[in-house]
C-alpha positions as CSV (number, residue, x, y, z in Angstrom):
1,M,-5.8,-50.0,23.4
2,K,-5.3,-52.5,20.5
3,L,-4.9,-51.6,16.8
4,K,-8.3,-53.0,16.3
5,D,-9.9,-50.7,18.7
6,I,-8.0,-47.8,17.3
7,R,-9.3,-48.6,13.7
8,N,-12.9,-48.9,14.9
9,N,-12.8,-45.6,16.6
10,R,-15.3,-43.2,14.9
11,W,-12.9,-40.2,14.5
12,V,-10.0,-42.4,13.1
13,R,-12.5,-43.9,10.5
14,I,-13.7,-40.4,9.5
15,F,-10.1,-38.9,9.1
16,A,-8.7,-42.3,7.5
17,N,-11.4,-42.1,4.8
18,K,-9.7,-41.9,1.4
19,Y,-12.2,-39.1,0.3
20,T,-11.3,-37.1,3.5
21,L,-7.5,-37.5,2.9
22,V,-8.1,-36.3,-0.7
23,L,-10.1,-33.3,0.4
24,A,-7.6,-32.3,2.9
25,A,-4.7,-32.6,0.4
26,F,-6.7,-30.7,-2.2
27,C,-7.4,-27.9,0.4
28,F,-3.7,-27.8,1.4
29,W,-2.6,-27.5,-2.1
30,M,-5.0,-24.8,-3.0
31,L,-4.4,-22.8,0.0
32,F,-0.6,-22.9,0.1
33,L,1.2,-24.5,-2.9
34,D,-0.9,-23.5,-6.0
35,S,0.3,-20.4,-8.1
36,N,-3.2,-19.0,-7.4
37,S,-2.9,-19.8,-3.7
38,W,-4.6,-17.8,-0.8
39,L,-1.2,-16.5,0.1
40,I,-0.5,-15.0,-3.3
41,H,-4.0,-13.6,-3.4
42,R,-3.4,-11.9,0.0
43,E,-0.2,-10.4,-1.1
44,L,-1.8,-9.1,-4.3
45,D,-4.7,-7.5,-2.2
46,L,-2.3,-5.8,0.0
47,E,-0.4,-4.5,-3.1
48,I,-3.7,-3.3,-4.6
49,D,-4.5,-1.5,-1.3
50,D,-1.3,0.2,-1.4
51,L,-1.6,1.2,-5.1
52,K,-5.0,2.7,-4.2
53,K,-3.6,4.7,-1.6
54,N,-1.0,5.9,-3.9
55,K,-3.6,6.8,-6.4
56,E,-5.5,8.9,-3.9
57,Y,-2.3,10.6,-2.9
58,Y,-1.4,11.6,-6.5
59,L,-5.0,12.7,-7.2
60,N,-4.9,15.1,-4.2
61,E,-1.6,16.4,-5.4
62,I,-2.7,16.9,-8.9
63,S,-5.8,19.0,-7.6
64,R,-3.6,20.9,-5.2
65,D,-1.3,21.7,-8.1
66,K,-4.1,22.6,-10.5
67,A,-5.2,25.1,-7.7
68,I,-1.9,26.7,-7.6
69,M,-1.6,27.0,-11.5
70,D,-5.1,28.6,-11.5
71,N,-3.7,31.1,-9.0
72,L,-0.6,31.7,-11.1
73,N,-2.7,33.4,-13.7
74,D,-2.6,36.6,-11.8
75,S,0.7,38.4,-12.1
76,L,1.1,39.3,-8.5
77,E,0.6,35.7,-7.4
78,L,3.0,34.5,-10.0
79,E,5.8,36.9,-8.7
80,K,4.8,35.9,-5.0
81,F,5.3,32.1,-6.0
82,A,8.6,33.0,-7.9
83,R,9.8,34.6,-5.0
84,Q,8.9,32.0,-2.5
85,E,9.8,28.9,-4.2
86,Y,12.7,30.0,-6.5
87,F,14.1,33.0,-4.4
88,M,13.8,35.3,-7.6
89,K,14.2,39.1,-7.1
90,R,13.5,42.2,-8.7
91,E,16.4,44.4,-10.1
92,N,18.2,46.4,-7.4
93,E,16.9,44.0,-4.8
94,E,18.6,41.8,-2.2
95,I,17.4,38.8,-0.7
96,F,18.5,37.3,2.6
97,I,17.6,33.6,3.2
98,I,17.4,32.9,6.9
99,E,17.5,29.2,7.8
100,Y,16.3,28.1,11.2
101,K,18.1,25.1,12.8
102,E,15.9,22.8,14.9
103,A,16.9,22.0,18.3
104,V,18.2,18.5,18.9
105,D,17.1,16.8,22.1
Protein backbone atom coordinates (compact mmCIF):
# COMPACT_ATOMS: atom_id res chain seq x y z
CA MET A 1 0.00 0.00 0.00
CA LYS A 2 1.29 3.39 -0.92
CA LEU A 3 1.04 6.54 1.16
CA LYS A 4 -1.50 7.95 -1.27
CA ASP A 5 -3.74 4.93 -0.82
CA ILE A 6 -3.48 5.21 2.95
CA ARG A 7 -4.40 8.92 2.87
CA ASN A 8 -7.43 8.21 0.68
CA ASN A 9 -8.74 5.56 3.04
CA ARG A 10 -12.09 6.63 4.53
CA TRP A 11 -11.18 5.94 8.18
CA VAL A 12 -7.83 7.70 7.95
CA ARG A 13 -9.54 10.78 6.53
CA ILE A 14 -12.06 10.81 9.38
CA PHE A 15 -9.47 10.39 12.14
CA ALA A 16 -6.95 12.74 10.53
CA ASN A 17 -9.53 15.52 10.28
CA LYS A 18 -8.44 18.52 12.39
CA TYR A 19 -11.86 18.80 14.05
CA THR A 20 -11.79 15.16 15.07
CA LEU A 21 -8.28 15.55 16.50
CA VAL A 22 -9.28 18.69 18.42
CA LEU A 23 -12.39 16.95 19.75
CA ALA A 24 -10.35 13.92 20.84
CA ALA A 25 -7.77 16.14 22.56
CA PHE A 26 -10.54 18.10 24.29
CA CYS A 27 -12.25 14.93 25.53
CA PHE A 28 -8.94 13.53 26.80
CA TRP A 29 -8.21 16.80 28.59
CA MET A 30 -11.65 16.98 30.21
CA LEU A 31 -11.66 13.33 31.29
CA PHE A 32 -8.16 13.02 32.72
CA LEU A 33 -6.16 16.25 32.97
CA ASP A 34 -8.55 19.03 34.01
CA SER A 35 -9.01 20.02 37.65
CA ASN A 36 -12.69 19.08 37.27
CA SER A 37 -11.94 15.81 35.53
CA TRP A 38 -14.00 12.66 35.63
CA LEU A 39 -11.42 11.01 37.89
CA ILE A 40 -11.69 13.81 40.48
CA HIS A 41 -15.47 13.67 40.37
CA ARG A 42 -15.38 9.91 40.84
CA GLU A 43 -13.15 10.24 43.91
CA LEU A 44 -15.39 12.94 45.34
CA ASP A 45 -18.51 10.84 44.73
CA LEU A 46 -16.92 7.93 46.59
CA GLU A 47 -16.02 10.25 49.46
CA ILE A 48 -19.59 11.58 49.55
CA ASP A 49 -20.89 8.00 49.75
CA ASP A 50 -18.55 7.27 52.67
CA LEU A 51 -19.67 10.44 54.45
CA LYS A 52 -23.32 9.53 53.96
CA LYS A 53 -22.67 6.10 55.49
CA ASN A 54 -20.89 7.75 58.43
CA LYS A 55 -23.80 10.15 58.88
CA GLU A 56 -26.29 7.28 58.92
CA TYR A 57 -24.17 5.37 61.45
CA TYR A 58 -23.88 8.35 63.78
CA LEU A 59 -27.58 9.17 63.53
CA ASN A 60 -28.33 5.58 64.56
CA GLU A 61 -25.89 5.91 67.45
CA ILE A 62 -27.53 9.16 68.55
CA SER A 63 -30.99 7.59 68.53
CA ARG A 64 -29.67 4.59 70.48
CA ASP A 65 -28.05 6.88 73.06
CA LYS A 66 -31.23 8.95 73.37
CA ALA A 67 -33.18 5.76 74.10
CA ILE A 68 -30.65 4.83 76.78
CA MET A 69 -30.88 8.32 78.28
CA ASP A 70 -34.67 8.11 78.37
CA ASN A 71 -34.41 4.83 80.26
CA LEU A 72 -31.99 6.38 82.75
CA ASN A 73 -34.71 8.64 84.17
CA ASP A 74 -35.80 5.67 86.28
CA SER A 75 -33.56 5.23 89.35
CA LEU A 76 -33.46 1.43 89.00
CA GLU A 77 -32.36 1.67 85.38
CA LEU A 78 -29.73 4.26 86.32
CA GLU A 79 -28.36 1.95 89.00
CA LYS A 80 -28.34 -1.01 86.58
CA PHE A 81 -26.48 1.06 83.97
CA ALA A 82 -23.90 2.26 86.51
CA ARG A 83 -23.29 -1.28 87.69
CA GLN A 84 -22.91 -2.73 84.19
CA GLU A 85 -20.89 0.02 82.54
CA TYR A 86 -18.84 1.53 85.36
CA PHE A 87 -18.71 -1.38 87.83
CA MET A 88 -20.13 0.76 90.63
CA LYS A 89 -21.36 -0.89 93.81
CA ARG A 90 -23.35 -0.27 96.94
CA GLU A 91 -21.78 0.00 100.35
CA ASN A 92 -20.76 -3.30 101.92
CA GLU A 93 -20.93 -5.04 98.56
CA GLU A 94 -18.17 -6.78 96.65
CA ILE A 95 -17.91 -7.07 92.89
CA PHE A 96 -16.13 -9.86 91.11
CA ILE A 97 -15.32 -9.25 87.46
CA ILE A 98 -15.00 -12.43 85.46
CA GLU A 99 -13.28 -12.18 82.10
CA TYR A 100 -13.54 -15.01 79.63
CA LYS A 101 -10.69 -15.71 77.30
CA GLU A 102 -11.64 -16.71 73.80
CA ALA A 103 -10.17 -19.90 72.48
CA VAL A 104 -7.59 -19.31 69.76
CA ASP A 105 -7.72 -21.78 66.89
